[in-house]
Structure formats: structure tokens, C-alpha cells
C-alpha positions as a printed Julia matrix, in Angstrom:
88×3 Matrix{Float64}:
 32.53  -108.94  -66.3
 31.47  -107.19  -63.08
 34.36  -108.61  -60.97
 36.82  -107.25  -63.51
 35.18  -103.81  -63.31
 35.31  -103.94  -59.5
 38.99  -104.86  -59.54
 39.97  -102.18  -62.05
 37.91   -99.46  -60.38
 39.09  -100.55  -56.9
 42.73  -100.48  -58.01
 42.31   -97.02  -59.51
 40.71   -95.76  -56.29
 43.54   -97.18  -54.16
 46.22   -95.59  -56.36
 44.38   -92.25  -56.49
 43.75   -92.42  -52.74
 47.46   -92.9   -52.06
 48.27   -89.93  -54.27
 45.83   -87.53  -52.57
 46.37   -88.91  -49.04
 48.7    -86.06  -47.96
 46.05   -83.41  -48.67
 44.41   -81.83  -45.6
 40.92   -82.92  -46.71
 40.5    -86.69  -46.09
 39.49   -87.6   -49.67
 42.41   -90.02  -49.8
 41.09   -92.06  -46.87
 37.63   -92.21  -48.41
 39.04   -93.33  -51.75
 41.26   -95.96  -50.09
 38.34   -97.32  -48.08
 36.08   -97.7   -51.1
 38.91   -99.13  -53.2
 39.83  -101.75  -50.61
 36.15  -102.64  -50.15
 35.86  -103.27  -53.89
 39.06  -105.33  -54.02
 38.53  -107.44  -50.89
 36.07  -110.0   -52.3
 38.63  -110.97  -54.96
 42.07  -110.56  -53.32
 42.88  -112.61  -50.18
 45.7   -110.25  -49.09
 43.24  -107.34  -48.9
 40.83  -109.56  -46.94
 43.57  -110.31  -44.4
 44.4   -106.6   -44.11
 40.76  -105.67  -43.47
 40.33  -108.57  -41.01
 43.42  -107.38  -39.12
 42.14  -103.79  -39.02
 38.71  -104.9   -37.77
 40.35  -106.97  -35.02
 42.66  -104.13  -34.02
 39.96  -101.44  -33.98
 36.71  -102.78  -32.45
 34.9    -99.49  -33.18
 35.52   -99.96  -36.89
 34.15  -103.5   -36.68
 31.08  -102.29  -34.79
 30.36   -99.56  -37.35
 30.7   -101.99  -40.25
 28.29  -104.43  -38.61
 25.85  -101.66  -37.71
 25.64  -100.37  -41.29
 25.84  -103.77  -43.02
 22.19  -103.71  -44.1
 22.62  -100.37  -45.91
 25.56  -101.4   -48.07
 25.54  -102.58  -51.7
 25.94  -106.36  -52.19
 29.7   -106.25  -52.95
 30.39  -104.36  -49.71
 28.12  -106.72  -47.71
 30.12  -109.63  -49.11
 33.34  -107.95  -48.0
 32.03  -107.3   -44.49
 30.94  -110.94  -44.18
 34.24  -112.34  -45.49
 36.43  -110.15  -43.27
 34.78  -110.77  -39.92
 37.62  -110.94  -37.38
 38.24  -114.18  -35.52
 37.15  -114.13  -31.86
 39.9   -113.5   -29.34
 41.15  -116.7   -27.71
């Protein structure tokens, strides 16, 4: 039951985040971030997107690792699953 709730709530946050993204206050980015974090454990395409973003922006990856211990379990799972591959 909980995965279904995460997927529905995450999808609603992503859609709402896209709608309010043009506003000057960054609520859209916050909503997109939380929505993608809720969807990532269940949707491989979102996992690939987050993994790509973490590889492209090392500061983002560092912040996620730094605050890993403070996150709820579903977000911890997302952070663990989307760790970027080391550069070869």
C-alpha cells in the first residue's frame, strides 16, 4: 500500500512542481525534488535521471551524502540506489 501512496503523491508533486516552476519563488523546484525522490525507488527512468544529475553536479552528490543520515527511509533508499558510477 505504501509504495502506491508514494507513487501517487510523488506524481502529483512532479505535476504540481512543473505547473508552478515559472513562479519567482522556487516552490516548483522543491516540489519536483521531493516528487522525484518519492518516485525514484520504484521507477528506473527516474533513478537514471537522478544518477545522471549526481554525476554531472558533484556538489549535489556531496550534499545528498552529507545529509543521508537525516532523511526518511524512502529518501535514504533513493540516495543509495542512485549513487553515480565512478569516473573511468
